[in-house]
N, C-alpha and C positions, 0 to 999 in steps of 0.2 A: 301835304305837310308831314314831316316825320315826328313821330311820338318819342317819348323818352325810351319806351320799349324797343322801338326801331333802332335807336342809336345804340342801345346796349347790344342789341343782336349784330350790329354791323362792327362792334369794336373787338370782337374776338376775346371778350372778357365775360364773365358771369355778372349778373346784378349784384351779388355779394361782393365780388371783386371790386367792381365800380364804387360801391358803397364804402369799402375799406379806403380806397383812394381819396374819396370825398370827406371822409372823417378824418384822415391824416393831413390833408391839405387844407381843410376848413373851406371847402368850395361846394357850390351845388353840384348834385349828383350828374346833371346833364353836361356841366363843365368837366367833371371826372371822367365821364365816358369818353369825351374827346381827348382828355389828357392821356388816359389809358390806351385808348387807340393809338396815339402817337407813340407812346412807350413800347407797346407790344411789337411795333414796327421798326423799331431801332435797335441797334446792336447791344447797347448796354441797358435797354429798357426793362427787360425781363428781371434781371437782378435787382433794379430799382424797385419794381412793384412787389417782389418778394421782401425787400427790406421794409417798405411800407407796410406790408401787412404785419411783419414782425414787430415793427415800432408800435402799431396799433394794438397788438396783443400784449405788449409790455406796458402800455398805458392803462389797458383795461385790468391788467394784473395789479398794478401799482394802486389803482383806486378801489380795489377790491371787488371788482365786477367779473366774478368768476365765469358767470354765463356767457358773458359776451367775449371774454378770453378763449372759452372752449369753442363758442361759434366761429371766431376768427382763426383758431387753429384748424378747424374744418375747412374754412375758406383757403388757408394757406395749402392745406394737403391738396386739395383739388386744384389749386393753380400750379403746384409744382408737378402734380400727376399730368396735367394738360400741357405744361409748358416746361418741359424738362430742361430746357436751355436756362431757366432761372437759376437753377442750381450748378449747371456746368460752367456758367460764365461768372459765378459769384466769388 
């Protein structure tokens, strides 16, 4: 049986990136790992994930959660650094 950690390891995203998708979509993290894996392997998926993280940053900022917004900015930086096509296709 696969664990959550196994699924994250197979989806080409970090756990934090998966958590950002789960937060944005209001879905369990295991489902977010599956969605993230799908998006990572589609032509327009990378910009969508980037947009998801940007939306999460904005929500955190609006509710005054500066620490979470900063953490998500680091998630976004790592995502863009490791998936440059997220910006190239945006």
